[in-house]
Backbone as XML, in Angstrom:
<?xml version="1.0"?>
<chain id="A" units="angstrom">
  <residue number="1" name="MET">
    <atom name="N" x="13.528" y="9.792" z="16.839"/>
    <atom name="CA" x="12.820" y="9.017" z="17.900"/>
    <atom name="C" x="11.715" y="8.866" z="16.568"/>
  </residue>
  <residue number="2" name="LYS">
    <atom name="N" x="11.502" y="7.473" z="16.830"/>
    <atom name="CA" x="9.701" y="6.780" z="16.100"/>
    <atom name="C" x="8.522" y="7.252" z="16.076"/>
  </residue>
  <residue number="3" name="LYS">
    <atom name="N" x="8.046" y="7.751" z="15.495"/>
    <atom name="CA" x="6.949" y="8.530" z="15.293"/>
    <atom name="C" x="5.718" y="7.705" z="14.259"/>
  </residue>
  <residue number="4" name="ILE">
    <atom name="N" x="4.429" y="7.068" z="15.417"/>
    <atom name="CA" x="3.760" y="6.476" z="14.946"/>
    <atom name="C" x="2.704" y="7.046" z="13.886"/>
  </residue>
  <residue number="5" name="ILE">
    <atom name="N" x="2.371" y="6.759" z="12.966"/>
    <atom name="CA" x="1.233" y="7.248" z="11.828"/>
    <atom name="C" x="0.319" y="6.294" z="11.987"/>
  </residue>
  <residue number="6" name="HIS">
    <atom name="N" x="-0.793" y="7.160" z="12.342"/>
    <atom name="CA" x="-2.391" y="6.692" z="11.868"/>
    <atom name="C" x="-3.291" y="7.879" z="11.586"/>
  </residue>
  <residue number="7" name="THR">
    <atom name="N" x="-4.190" y="7.185" z="10.216"/>
    <atom name="CA" x="-5.193" y="7.877" z="10.081"/>
    <atom name="C" x="-6.782" y="7.260" z="10.050"/>
  </residue>
  <residue number="8" name="ASP">
    <atom name="N" x="-7.493" y="7.648" z="10.227"/>
    <atom name="CA" x="-8.895" y="6.878" z="9.973"/>
    <atom name="C" x="-9.377" y="6.951" z="8.464"/>
  </residue>
  <residue number="9" name="LYS">
    <atom name="N" x="-8.357" y="7.062" z="7.473"/>
    <atom name="CA" x="-9.020" y="7.617" z="6.212"/>
    <atom name="C" x="-8.308" y="6.284" z="5.514"/>
  </residue>
  <residue number="10" name="ALA">
    <atom name="N" x="-7.325" y="5.413" z="6.139"/>
    <atom name="CA" x="-6.977" y="3.979" z="6.034"/>
    <atom name="C" x="-7.447" y="2.974" z="6.885"/>
  </residue>
  <residue number="11" name="PRO">
    <atom name="N" x="-7.481" y="1.764" z="6.355"/>
    <atom name="CA" x="-8.107" y="0.553" z="7.688"/>
    <atom name="C" x="-7.392" y="0.371" z="8.703"/>
  </residue>
  <residue number="12" name="ALA">
    <atom name="N" x="-8.061" y="0.377" z="10.046"/>
    <atom name="CA" x="-6.991" y="0.058" z="10.962"/>
    <atom name="C" x="-6.524" y="-1.065" z="10.904"/>
  </residue>
  <residue number="13" name="PRO">
    <atom name="N" x="-5.165" y="-1.205" z="11.735"/>
    <atom name="CA" x="-4.434" y="-2.180" z="11.630"/>
    <atom name="C" x="-5.665" y="-3.808" z="12.000"/>
  </residue>
  <residue number="14" name="ILE">
    <atom name="N" x="-5.096" y="-4.593" z="11.654"/>
    <atom name="CA" x="-5.876" y="-6.341" z="12.231"/>
    <atom name="C" x="-4.710" y="-6.881" z="12.947"/>
  </residue>
  <residue number="15" name="GLY">
    <atom name="N" x="-3.878" y="-6.482" z="13.542"/>
    <atom name="CA" x="-2.890" y="-7.061" z="14.184"/>
    <atom name="C" x="-2.065" y="-6.162" z="15.146"/>
  </residue>
  <residue number="16" name="PRO">
    <atom name="N" x="-1.292" y="-6.561" z="15.929"/>
    <atom name="CA" x="0.037" y="-5.898" z="16.813"/>
    <atom name="C" x="0.597" y="-4.921" z="15.841"/>
  </residue>
  <residue number="17" name="TYR">
    <atom name="N" x="0.200" y="-4.164" z="14.867"/>
    <atom name="CA" x="1.345" y="-3.013" z="14.120"/>
    <atom name="C" x="0.573" y="-1.626" z="14.143"/>
  </residue>
  <residue number="18" name="ASN">
    <atom name="N" x="1.175" y="-0.784" z="13.201"/>
    <atom name="CA" x="0.559" y="0.588" z="13.177"/>
    <atom name="C" x="0.420" y="0.767" z="11.812"/>
  </residue>
  <residue number="19" name="GLN">
    <atom name="N" x="0.097" y="1.627" z="11.009"/>
    <atom name="CA" x="-0.125" y="1.747" z="10.010"/>
    <atom name="C" x="1.148" y="2.166" z="9.176"/>
  </residue>
  <residue number="20" name="ALA">
    <atom name="N" x="2.034" y="2.891" z="9.834"/>
    <atom name="CA" x="3.045" y="3.575" z="9.462"/>
    <atom name="C" x="4.166" y="3.856" z="10.647"/>
  </residue>
  <residue number="21" name="VAL">
    <atom name="N" x="5.098" y="3.929" z="10.463"/>
    <atom name="CA" x="6.395" y="4.470" z="11.171"/>
    <atom name="C" x="7.094" y="5.416" z="10.827"/>
  </residue>
  <residue number="22" name="GLN">
    <atom name="N" x="7.339" y="6.348" z="11.327"/>
    <atom name="CA" x="8.339" y="7.270" z="10.946"/>
    <atom name="C" x="9.405" y="7.690" z="11.628"/>
  </residue>
  <residue number="23" name="PHE">
    <atom name="N" x="10.946" y="7.390" z="11.024"/>
    <atom name="CA" x="12.152" y="7.324" z="11.850"/>
    <atom name="C" x="12.774" y="8.518" z="11.269"/>
  </residue>
  <residue number="24" name="GLY">
    <atom name="N" x="12.815" y="9.311" z="11.704"/>
    <atom name="CA" x="13.607" y="10.821" z="10.874"/>
    <atom name="C" x="12.538" y="11.170" z="9.575"/>
  </residue>
  <residue number="25" name="ASN">
    <atom name="N" x="13.568" y="11.125" z="8.867"/>
    <atom name="CA" x="12.601" y="11.661" z="7.319"/>
    <atom name="C" x="11.867" y="10.331" z="6.804"/>
  </residue>
  <residue number="26" name="MET">
    <atom name="N" x="12.498" y="9.525" z="7.264"/>
    <atom name="CA" x="11.896" y="7.741" z="6.552"/>
    <atom name="C" x="10.395" y="7.578" z="7.094"/>
  </residue>
  <residue number="27" name="LEU">
    <atom name="N" x="9.970" y="7.113" z="6.214"/>
    <atom name="CA" x="8.646" y="6.477" z="6.358"/>
    <atom name="C" x="8.132" y="5.200" z="6.091"/>
  </residue>
  <residue number="28" name="TYR">
    <atom name="N" x="7.703" y="4.198" z="6.872"/>
    <atom name="CA" x="7.773" y="2.754" z="6.714"/>
    <atom name="C" x="6.490" y="2.413" z="7.019"/>
  </residue>
  <residue number="29" name="THR">
    <atom name="N" x="5.431" y="2.034" z="5.692"/>
    <atom name="CA" x="4.176" y="1.872" z="5.620"/>
    <atom name="C" x="4.077" y="0.266" z="6.024"/>
  </residue>
  <residue number="30" name="SER">
    <atom name="N" x="3.083" y="0.115" z="6.800"/>
    <atom name="CA" x="2.792" y="-1.395" z="6.548"/>
    <atom name="C" x="1.811" y="-2.136" z="5.269"/>
  </residue>
  <residue number="31" name="GLY">
    <atom name="N" x="2.063" y="-3.186" z="5.143"/>
    <atom name="CA" x="1.480" y="-3.565" z="3.973"/>
    <atom name="C" x="-0.195" y="-3.037" z="3.999"/>
  </residue>
  <residue number="32" name="GLN">
    <atom name="N" x="-0.854" y="-2.475" z="3.031"/>
    <atom name="CA" x="-1.949" y="-2.047" z="3.034"/>
    <atom name="C" x="-2.510" y="-3.401" z="1.438"/>
  </residue>
  <residue number="33" name="ILE">
    <atom name="N" x="-4.410" y="-3.662" z="2.131"/>
    <atom name="CA" x="-4.871" y="-4.314" z="1.739"/>
    <atom name="C" x="-6.145" y="-3.695" z="1.260"/>
  </residue>
  <residue number="34" name="ALA">
    <atom name="N" x="-6.673" y="-4.234" z="0.431"/>
    <atom name="CA" x="-8.645" y="-3.558" z="0.032"/>
    <atom name="C" x="-9.496" y="-3.667" z="1.065"/>
  </residue>
  <residue number="35" name="ILE">
    <atom name="N" x="-9.159" y="-3.241" z="1.919"/>
    <atom name="CA" x="-10.153" y="-2.730" z="3.086"/>
    <atom name="C" x="-10.588" y="-1.385" z="2.779"/>
  </residue>
  <residue number="36" name="ASN">
    <atom name="N" x="-11.982" y="-1.251" z="3.143"/>
    <atom name="CA" x="-12.500" y="0.033" z="2.863"/>
    <atom name="C" x="-12.627" y="0.700" z="4.517"/>
  </residue>
  <residue number="37" name="PRO">
    <atom name="N" x="-11.708" y="1.631" z="4.549"/>
    <atom name="CA" x="-11.700" y="2.144" z="6.173"/>
    <atom name="C" x="-12.827" y="2.717" z="6.474"/>
  </residue>
  <residue number="38" name="VAL">
    <atom name="N" x="-14.079" y="2.887" z="5.804"/>
    <atom name="CA" x="-15.255" y="3.537" z="6.082"/>
    <atom name="C" x="-15.978" y="2.192" z="6.933"/>
  </residue>
  <residue number="39" name="THR">
    <atom name="N" x="-16.516" y="1.198" z="5.814"/>
    <atom name="CA" x="-17.390" y="0.034" z="6.264"/>
    <atom name="C" x="-16.190" y="-1.143" z="7.025"/>
  </residue>
  <residue number="40" name="GLY">
    <atom name="N" x="-14.980" y="-1.095" z="6.705"/>
    <atom name="CA" x="-14.195" y="-2.241" z="7.001"/>
    <atom name="C" x="-14.434" y="-3.567" z="5.852"/>
  </residue>
  <residue number="41" name="ALA">
    <atom name="N" x="-15.244" y="-3.121" z="5.243"/>
    <atom name="CA" x="-15.286" y="-4.369" z="4.341"/>
    <atom name="C" x="-14.461" y="-4.406" z="3.066"/>
  </residue>
  <residue number="42" name="LEU">
    <atom name="N" x="-14.168" y="-6.049" z="2.770"/>
    <atom name="CA" x="-13.038" y="-6.128" z="1.623"/>
    <atom name="C" x="-13.559" y="-5.728" z="0.459"/>
  </residue>
  <residue number="43" name="GLU">
    <atom name="N" x="-13.142" y="-4.781" z="-0.330"/>
    <atom name="CA" x="-13.240" y="-4.347" z="-1.840"/>
    <atom name="C" x="-12.542" y="-5.414" z="-3.027"/>
  </residue>
  <residue number="44" name="ILE">
    <atom name="N" x="-12.939" y="-6.450" z="-3.062"/>
    <atom name="CA" x="-11.954" y="-7.497" z="-3.926"/>
    <atom name="C" x="-13.068" y="-8.289" z="-5.134"/>
  </residue>
  <residue number="45" name="GLU">
    <atom name="N" x="-13.916" y="-7.222" z="-5.748"/>
    <atom name="CA" x="-14.595" y="-7.561" z="-6.668"/>
    <atom name="C" x="-13.795" y="-7.883" z="-7.956"/>
  </residue>
  <residue number="46" name="ASP">
    <atom name="N" x="-12.485" y="-7.392" z="-8.453"/>
    <atom name="CA" x="-11.717" y="-7.795" z="-9.724"/>
    <atom name="C" x="-10.383" y="-7.004" z="-9.061"/>
  </residue>
  <residue number="47" name="ILE">
    <atom name="N" x="-9.475" y="-7.629" z="-9.846"/>
    <atom name="CA" x="-7.874" y="-7.236" z="-8.991"/>
    <atom name="C" x="-7.646" y="-5.608" z="-9.368"/>
  </residue>
  <residue number="48" name="SER">
    <atom name="N" x="-8.406" y="-5.057" z="-10.553"/>
    <atom name="CA" x="-8.028" y="-3.566" z="-10.590"/>
    <atom name="C" x="-8.687" y="-2.703" z="-9.502"/>
  </residue>
  <residue number="49" name="SER">
    <atom name="N" x="-10.045" y="-3.196" z="-9.153"/>
    <atom name="CA" x="-10.606" y="-2.626" z="-8.398"/>
    <atom name="C" x="-9.962" y="-2.591" z="-6.975"/>
  </residue>
  <residue number="50" name="GLU">
    <atom name="N" x="-9.517" y="-3.820" z="-6.598"/>
    <atom name="CA" x="-8.750" y="-4.155" z="-5.282"/>
    <atom name="C" x="-7.511" y="-3.015" z="-5.265"/>
  </residue>
  <residue number="51" name="THR">
    <atom name="N" x="-6.665" y="-3.266" z="-6.222"/>
    <atom name="CA" x="-5.452" y="-2.601" z="-6.256"/>
    <atom name="C" x="-5.689" y="-1.069" z="-6.200"/>
  </residue>
  <residue number="52" name="THR">
    <atom name="N" x="-6.794" y="-0.192" z="-6.635"/>
    <atom name="CA" x="-6.766" y="0.847" z="-6.249"/>
    <atom name="C" x="-7.344" y="1.043" z="-4.854"/>
  </residue>
  <residue number="53" name="CYS">
    <atom name="N" x="-8.126" y="0.033" z="-4.520"/>
    <atom name="CA" x="-8.320" y="0.415" z="-2.977"/>
    <atom name="C" x="-7.125" y="0.072" z="-2.274"/>
  </residue>
  <residue number="54" name="VAL">
    <atom name="N" x="-5.997" y="-0.431" z="-2.609"/>
    <atom name="CA" x="-4.803" y="-0.574" z="-1.813"/>
    <atom name="C" x="-4.013" y="0.775" z="-2.273"/>
  </residue>
  <residue number="55" name="MET">
    <atom name="N" x="-4.288" y="1.589" z="-2.995"/>
    <atom name="CA" x="-3.256" y="2.471" z="-3.372"/>
    <atom name="C" x="-3.890" y="3.727" z="-2.677"/>
  </residue>
  <residue number="56" name="GLU">
    <atom name="N" x="-5.356" y="3.749" z="-2.723"/>
    <atom name="CA" x="-5.733" y="4.664" z="-1.911"/>
    <atom name="C" x="-5.792" y="4.514" z="-0.433"/>
  </residue>
  <residue number="57" name="ASN">
    <atom name="N" x="-5.344" y="3.675" z="0.178"/>
    <atom name="CA" x="-5.179" y="3.222" z="1.401"/>
    <atom name="C" x="-3.598" y="3.756" z="2.143"/>
  </residue>
  <residue number="58" name="LEU">
    <atom name="N" x="-2.821" y="3.199" z="0.731"/>
    <atom name="CA" x="-1.256" y="3.930" z="1.193"/>
    <atom name="C" x="-1.474" y="5.295" z="0.684"/>
  </residue>
  <residue number="59" name="LYS">
    <atom name="N" x="-2.333" y="5.789" z="0.035"/>
    <atom name="CA" x="-2.314" y="7.106" z="-0.283"/>
    <atom name="C" x="-2.444" y="7.981" z="0.951"/>
  </residue>
  <residue number="60" name="ALA">
    <atom name="N" x="-3.605" y="7.556" z="1.721"/>
    <atom name="CA" x="-3.815" y="7.988" z="2.862"/>
    <atom name="C" x="-3.107" y="8.255" z="4.004"/>
  </residue>
  <residue number="61" name="VAL">
    <atom name="N" x="-2.459" y="7.005" z="4.077"/>
    <atom name="CA" x="-1.514" y="7.013" z="4.834"/>
    <atom name="C" x="-0.258" y="7.878" z="4.676"/>
  </residue>
  <residue number="62" name="LEU">
    <atom name="N" x="0.216" y="7.987" z="3.459"/>
    <atom name="CA" x="1.445" y="9.094" z="2.782"/>
    <atom name="C" x="0.971" y="10.323" z="3.454"/>
  </residue>
  <residue number="63" name="GLU">
    <atom name="N" x="-0.315" y="10.551" z="3.056"/>
    <atom name="CA" x="-0.646" y="12.169" z="3.425"/>
    <atom name="C" x="-0.674" y="12.740" z="4.873"/>
  </residue>
  <residue number="64" name="ALA">
    <atom name="N" x="-0.963" y="11.313" z="5.891"/>
    <atom name="CA" x="-1.075" y="11.538" z="7.219"/>
    <atom name="C" x="0.468" y="12.064" z="7.629"/>
  </residue>
  <residue number="65" name="ALA">
    <atom name="N" x="1.203" y="11.240" z="7.011"/>
    <atom name="CA" x="2.752" y="11.715" z="7.244"/>
    <atom name="C" x="3.294" y="12.939" z="6.516"/>
  </residue>
  <residue number="66" name="GLY">
    <atom name="N" x="2.389" y="13.669" z="6.009"/>
    <atom name="CA" x="2.786" y="15.140" z="5.278"/>
    <atom name="C" x="3.479" y="14.541" z="3.923"/>
  </residue>
  <residue number="67" name="MET">
    <atom name="N" x="3.394" y="13.343" z="3.444"/>
    <atom name="CA" x="3.781" y="12.777" z="1.978"/>
    <atom name="C" x="3.305" y="12.710" z="0.855"/>
  </residue>
  <residue number="68" name="SER">
    <atom name="N" x="3.837" y="11.714" z="-0.065"/>
    <atom name="CA" x="2.922" y="11.656" z="-1.099"/>
    <atom name="C" x="3.536" y="10.817" z="-2.281"/>
  </residue>
  <residue number="69" name="PHE">
    <atom name="N" x="2.822" y="9.870" z="-2.782"/>
    <atom name="CA" x="3.788" y="9.215" z="-3.781"/>
    <atom name="C" x="5.152" y="9.407" z="-4.366"/>
  </residue>
  <residue number="70" name="GLU">
    <atom name="N" x="5.423" y="10.790" z="-4.935"/>
    <atom name="CA" x="6.327" y="11.510" z="-5.169"/>
    <atom name="C" x="7.716" y="11.000" z="-3.906"/>
  </residue>
  <residue number="71" name="HIS">
    <atom name="N" x="7.515" y="10.929" z="-2.637"/>
    <atom name="CA" x="7.978" y="10.957" z="-1.517"/>
    <atom name="C" x="8.617" y="9.534" z="-1.855"/>
  </residue>
  <residue number="72" name="VAL">
    <atom name="N" x="8.246" y="8.374" z="-2.333"/>
    <atom name="CA" x="8.250" y="7.002" z="-2.176"/>
    <atom name="C" x="9.554" y="6.546" z="-2.906"/>
  </residue>
  <residue number="73" name="ILE">
    <atom name="N" x="10.172" y="5.551" z="-2.344"/>
    <atom name="CA" x="11.529" y="5.235" z="-2.593"/>
    <atom name="C" x="11.783" y="3.882" z="-2.737"/>
  </residue>
  <residue number="74" name="LYS">
    <atom name="N" x="10.356" y="2.997" z="-2.443"/>
    <atom name="CA" x="10.422" y="1.566" z="-2.533"/>
    <atom name="C" x="9.302" y="1.263" z="-2.063"/>
  </residue>
  <residue number="75" name="SER">
    <atom name="N" x="8.794" y="0.366" z="-2.915"/>
    <atom name="CA" x="7.551" y="-0.473" z="-2.935"/>
    <atom name="C" x="7.690" y="-1.864" z="-3.035"/>
  </residue>
  <residue number="76" name="SER">
    <atom name="N" x="7.131" y="-2.583" z="-2.078"/>
    <atom name="CA" x="7.004" y="-3.888" z="-2.094"/>
    <atom name="C" x="5.117" y="-4.572" z="-2.685"/>
  </residue>
  <residue number="77" name="ILE">
    <atom name="N" x="5.222" y="-4.999" z="-4.001"/>
    <atom name="CA" x="3.913" y="-5.977" z="-3.753"/>
    <atom name="C" x="4.017" y="-7.322" z="-3.805"/>
  </residue>
  <residue number="78" name="PHE">
    <atom name="N" x="2.970" y="-7.719" z="-2.919"/>
    <atom name="CA" x="2.569" y="-9.093" z="-2.726"/>
    <atom name="C" x="1.542" y="-9.511" z="-3.222"/>
  </residue>
  <residue number="79" name="VAL">
    <atom name="N" x="1.589" y="-10.418" z="-4.476"/>
    <atom name="CA" x="0.228" y="-11.057" z="-5.364"/>
    <atom name="C" x="0.021" y="-12.577" z="-5.024"/>
  </residue>
  <residue number="80" name="SER">
    <atom name="N" x="-0.980" y="-13.064" z="-4.885"/>
    <atom name="CA" x="-1.359" y="-14.431" z="-5.085"/>
    <atom name="C" x="-1.566" y="-15.016" z="-6.027"/>
  </residue>
  <residue number="81" name="ASP">
    <atom name="N" x="-1.028" y="-14.288" z="-7.584"/>
    <atom name="CA" x="-1.263" y="-14.793" z="-8.506"/>
    <atom name="C" x="-0.382" y="-13.796" z="-9.634"/>
  </residue>
  <residue number="82" name="MET">
    <atom name="N" x="0.532" y="-14.495" z="-10.313"/>
    <atom name="CA" x="1.525" y="-13.625" z="-10.972"/>
    <atom name="C" x="0.742" y="-13.322" z="-12.127"/>
  </residue>
  <residue number="83" name="HIS">
    <atom name="N" x="-0.609" y="-14.025" z="-12.571"/>
    <atom name="CA" x="-1.181" y="-13.614" z="-13.587"/>
    <atom name="C" x="-1.717" y="-12.353" z="-14.106"/>
  </residue>
  <residue number="84" name="ASN">
    <atom name="N" x="-2.172" y="-11.887" z="-12.348"/>
    <atom name="CA" x="-2.728" y="-10.670" z="-12.630"/>
    <atom name="C" x="-1.498" y="-9.408" z="-12.542"/>
  </residue>
  <residue number="85" name="PHE">
    <atom name="N" x="-0.515" y="-9.672" z="-12.693"/>
    <atom name="CA" x="0.378" y="-8.764" z="-12.532"/>
    <atom name="C" x="0.236" y="-7.605" z="-13.530"/>
  </residue>
  <residue number="86" name="ALA">
    <atom name="N" x="-0.180" y="-7.656" z="-14.569"/>
    <atom name="CA" x="-0.522" y="-6.937" z="-15.942"/>
    <atom name="C" x="-1.522" y="-5.983" z="-14.970"/>
  </residue>
  <residue number="87" name="ALA">
    <atom name="N" x="-2.532" y="-6.140" z="-14.739"/>
    <atom name="CA" x="-3.898" y="-5.562" z="-14.162"/>
    <atom name="C" x="-3.084" y="-4.599" z="-12.958"/>
  </residue>
  <residue number="88" name="ILE">
    <atom name="N" x="-2.455" y="-4.860" z="-11.895"/>
    <atom name="CA" x="-1.906" y="-4.608" z="-10.583"/>
    <atom name="C" x="-0.915" y="-3.476" z="-11.365"/>
  </residue>
  <residue number="89" name="ASN">
    <atom name="N" x="-0.588" y="-3.696" z="-12.002"/>
    <atom name="CA" x="1.073" y="-3.003" z="-12.623"/>
    <atom name="C" x="0.272" y="-1.496" z="-13.682"/>
  </residue>
  <residue number="90" name="LYS">
    <atom name="N" x="-0.883" y="-1.921" z="-14.107"/>
    <atom name="CA" x="-1.543" y="-0.675" z="-14.970"/>
    <atom name="C" x="-1.930" y="0.132" z="-13.957"/>
  </residue>
  <residue number="91" name="VAL">
    <atom name="N" x="-2.617" y="-0.140" z="-12.673"/>
    <atom name="CA" x="-3.360" y="0.506" z="-11.633"/>
    <atom name="C" x="-2.173" y="1.439" z="-10.883"/>
  </residue>
  <residue number="92" name="TYR">
    <atom name="N" x="-1.184" y="0.554" z="-10.485"/>
    <atom name="CA" x="-0.260" y="1.098" z="-9.690"/>
    <atom name="C" x="0.778" y="2.122" z="-10.315"/>
  </residue>
  <residue number="93" name="ALA">
    <atom name="N" x="0.480" y="2.163" z="-11.521"/>
    <atom name="CA" x="1.671" y="3.089" z="-12.548"/>
    <atom name="C" x="1.008" y="4.619" z="-12.693"/>
  </residue>
  <residue number="94" name="SER">
    <atom name="N" x="-0.383" y="4.258" z="-12.474"/>
    <atom name="CA" x="-1.344" y="5.241" z="-12.613"/>
    <atom name="C" x="-1.007" y="6.207" z="-11.396"/>
  </residue>
  <residue number="95" name="TYR">
    <atom name="N" x="-0.040" y="5.698" z="-10.175"/>
    <atom name="CA" x="-0.196" y="6.629" z="-9.013"/>
    <atom name="C" x="1.347" y="7.452" z="-9.262"/>
  </residue>
  <residue number="96" name="PHE">
    <atom name="N" x="2.318" y="7.089" z="-10.430"/>
    <atom name="CA" x="3.238" y="7.509" z="-10.221"/>
    <atom name="C" x="3.798" y="7.971" z="-11.624"/>
  </residue>
  <residue number="97" name="ASN">
    <atom name="N" x="4.792" y="9.048" z="-11.500"/>
    <atom name="CA" x="5.302" y="9.497" z="-12.812"/>
    <atom name="C" x="6.649" y="8.529" z="-13.163"/>
  </residue>
  <residue number="98" name="GLU">
    <atom name="N" x="6.528" y="7.919" z="-14.067"/>
    <atom name="CA" x="7.545" y="6.594" z="-14.655"/>
    <atom name="C" x="8.961" y="7.307" z="-14.499"/>
  </residue>
  <residue number="99" name="ALA">
    <atom name="N" x="9.176" y="8.728" z="-14.780"/>
    <atom name="CA" x="10.354" y="8.760" z="-14.612"/>
    <atom name="C" x="11.020" y="9.061" z="-13.110"/>
  </residue>
  <residue number="100" name="THR">
    <atom name="N" x="10.203" y="8.955" z="-12.319"/>
    <atom name="CA" x="10.782" y="9.143" z="-10.857"/>
    <atom name="C" x="10.045" y="8.069" z="-9.783"/>
  </residue>
  <residue number="101" name="ALA">
    <atom name="N" x="9.794" y="7.042" z="-10.528"/>
    <atom name="CA" x="9.115" y="5.753" z="-10.289"/>
    <atom name="C" x="9.789" y="5.342" z="-8.981"/>
  </residue>
  <residue number="102" name="PRO">
    <atom name="N" x="9.566" y="5.059" z="-7.686"/>
    <atom name="CA" x="10.420" y="4.082" z="-6.861"/>
    <atom name="C" x="10.746" y="2.774" z="-7.264"/>
  </residue>
  <residue number="103" name="ALA">
    <atom name="N" x="11.941" y="2.227" z="-6.741"/>
    <atom name="CA" x="12.543" y="0.706" z="-6.722"/>
    <atom name="C" x="11.014" y="-0.023" z="-6.146"/>
  </residue>
  <residue number="104" name="ARG">
    <atom name="N" x="11.295" y="-1.073" z="-6.893"/>
    <atom name="CA" x="9.967" y="-1.893" z="-6.768"/>
    <atom name="C" x="10.390" y="-3.415" z="-6.802"/>
  </residue>
  <residue number="105" name="GLU">
    <atom name="N" x="9.892" y="-4.499" z="-6.219"/>
    <atom name="CA" x="9.942" y="-5.811" z="-6.167"/>
    <atom name="C" x="8.458" y="-6.274" z="-6.413"/>
  </residue>
  <residue number="106" name="THR">
    <atom name="N" x="8.092" y="-7.272" z="-7.086"/>
    <atom name="CA" x="6.533" y="-8.115" z="-7.108"/>
    <atom name="C" x="6.939" y="-9.421" z="-6.994"/>
  </residue>
  <residue number="107" name="VAL">
    <atom name="N" x="6.165" y="-10.006" z="-5.877"/>
    <atom name="CA" x="6.505" y="-11.446" z="-5.626"/>
    <atom name="C" x="5.419" y="-12.248" z="-5.075"/>
  </residue>
  <residue number="108" name="GLU">
    <atom name="N" x="5.165" y="-13.183" z="-5.793"/>
    <atom name="CA" x="4.085" y="-13.886" z="-6.018"/>
    <atom name="C" x="4.221" y="-14.722" z="-4.502"/>
  </residue>
  <residue number="109" name="VAL">
    <atom name="N" x="3.098" y="-15.031" z="-3.792"/>
    <atom name="CA" x="3.390" y="-15.683" z="-2.348"/>
    <atom name="C" x="1.663" y="-16.622" z="-2.514"/>
  </residue>
  <residue number="110" name="ALA">
    <atom name="N" x="2.167" y="-17.625" z="-1.421"/>
    <atom name="CA" x="1.122" y="-18.298" z="-1.131"/>
    <atom name="C" x="-0.209" y="-17.979" z="-1.130"/>
  </residue>
  <residue number="111" name="ASN">
    <atom name="N" x="-0.407" y="-17.199" z="0.103"/>
    <atom name="CA" x="-1.288" y="-16.646" z="0.781"/>
    <atom name="C" x="-1.461" y="-14.950" z="1.282"/>
  </residue>
  <residue number="112" name="LEU">
    <atom name="N" x="-2.272" y="-14.321" z="1.335"/>
    <atom name="CA" x="-2.045" y="-12.798" z="1.988"/>
    <atom name="C" x="-3.005" y="-12.775" z="2.912"/>
  </residue>
  <residue number="113" name="PRO">
    <atom name="N" x="-3.360" y="-11.713" z="3.839"/>
    <atom name="CA" x="-4.074" y="-11.922" z="4.836"/>
    <atom name="C" x="-5.690" y="-11.595" z="4.268"/>
  </residue>
  <residue number="114" name="LYS">
    <atom name="N" x="-6.365" y="-12.550" z="5.012"/>
    <atom name="CA" x="-7.611" y="-12.314" z="4.550"/>
    <atom name="C" x="-7.932" y="-12.707" z="3.308"/>
  </residue>
  <residue number="115" name="PHE">
    <atom name="N" x="-7.009" y="-13.050" z="3.050"/>
    <atom name="CA" x="-7.109" y="-14.084" z="1.128"/>
    <atom name="C" x="-7.775" y="-13.296" z="-0.159"/>
  </residue>
  <residue number="116" name="VAL">
    <atom name="N" x="-6.773" y="-11.889" z="0.564"/>
    <atom name="CA" x="-6.994" y="-11.233" z="-0.781"/>
    <atom name="C" x="-5.834" y="-11.294" z="-1.794"/>
  </residue>
  <residue number="117" name="HIS">
    <atom name="N" x="-5.750" y="-10.575" z="-2.779"/>
    <atom name="CA" x="-5.220" y="-11.186" z="-3.987"/>
    <atom name="C" x="-3.597" y="-9.933" z="-4.271"/>
  </residue>
  <residue number="118" name="VAL">
    <atom name="N" x="-3.925" y="-9.073" z="-3.479"/>
    <atom name="CA" x="-2.506" y="-8.193" z="-3.517"/>
    <atom name="C" x="-2.372" y="-7.859" z="-2.191"/>
  </residue>
  <residue number="119" name="GLU">
    <atom name="N" x="-1.078" y="-7.305" z="-1.782"/>
    <atom name="CA" x="-0.888" y="-6.133" z="-1.013"/>
    <atom name="C" x="0.165" y="-5.594" z="-0.959"/>
  </residue>
  <residue number="120" name="ILE">
    <atom name="N" x="0.209" y="-4.600" z="-0.833"/>
    <atom name="CA" x="1.259" y="-3.291" z="-0.960"/>
    <atom name="C" x="2.065" y="-2.504" z="0.255"/>
  </residue>
  <residue number="121" name="SER">
    <atom name="N" x="3.270" y="-2.785" z="0.478"/>
    <atom name="CA" x="3.681" y="-1.665" z="1.404"/>
    <atom name="C" x="5.117" y="-0.724" z="0.625"/>
  </residue>
  <residue number="122" name="MET">
    <atom name="N" x="5.415" y="0.356" z="1.383"/>
    <atom name="CA" x="6.101" y="1.127" z="0.588"/>
    <atom name="C" x="6.677" y="2.025" z="1.675"/>
  </residue>
  <residue number="123" name="ILE">
    <atom name="N" x="8.385" y="2.515" z="1.130"/>
    <atom name="CA" x="9.414" y="3.069" z="2.317"/>
    <atom name="C" x="9.442" y="4.423" z="1.360"/>
  </residue>
  <residue number="124" name="ALA">
    <atom name="N" x="9.220" y="5.698" z="2.159"/>
    <atom name="CA" x="8.909" y="7.102" z="1.866"/>
    <atom name="C" x="10.050" y="7.783" z="2.585"/>
  </residue>
  <residue number="125" name="SER">
    <atom name="N" x="10.344" y="8.741" z="1.931"/>
    <atom name="CA" x="11.631" y="9.979" z="2.540"/>
    <atom name="C" x="10.924" y="11.264" z="2.158"/>
  </residue>
  <residue number="126" name="LEU">
    <atom name="N" x="11.571" y="12.158" z="3.046"/>
    <atom name="CA" x="11.028" y="13.699" z="2.667"/>
    <atom name="C" x="12.319" y="13.985" z="2.124"/>
  </residue>
</chain>
């Protein structure tokens, strides 16, 4: 049976979806962008701070499901400019132990919601 995961510590959905859905021991997060969950404002001053906000939003969703980044088995990163890859990767890497980091793909796309520069979703398992 699926369980809807919601936390006020991450931005509310901006469409007909939920922050995450847990099915059995699997958690599927929706893509997170750099929206401050308290103010609702975008935090896109530079790519590093934008990526940090995204990762903190994902951390809050994982914690709401009783998980952490150690439970993540797959990440999908969508970027509007692959030239930002190194900066995004540096922030992303700081949230994982490299030896147990999840599988991942990084894809450049034409646009992202609210014209942000990075969006990340994850799949985790207990």
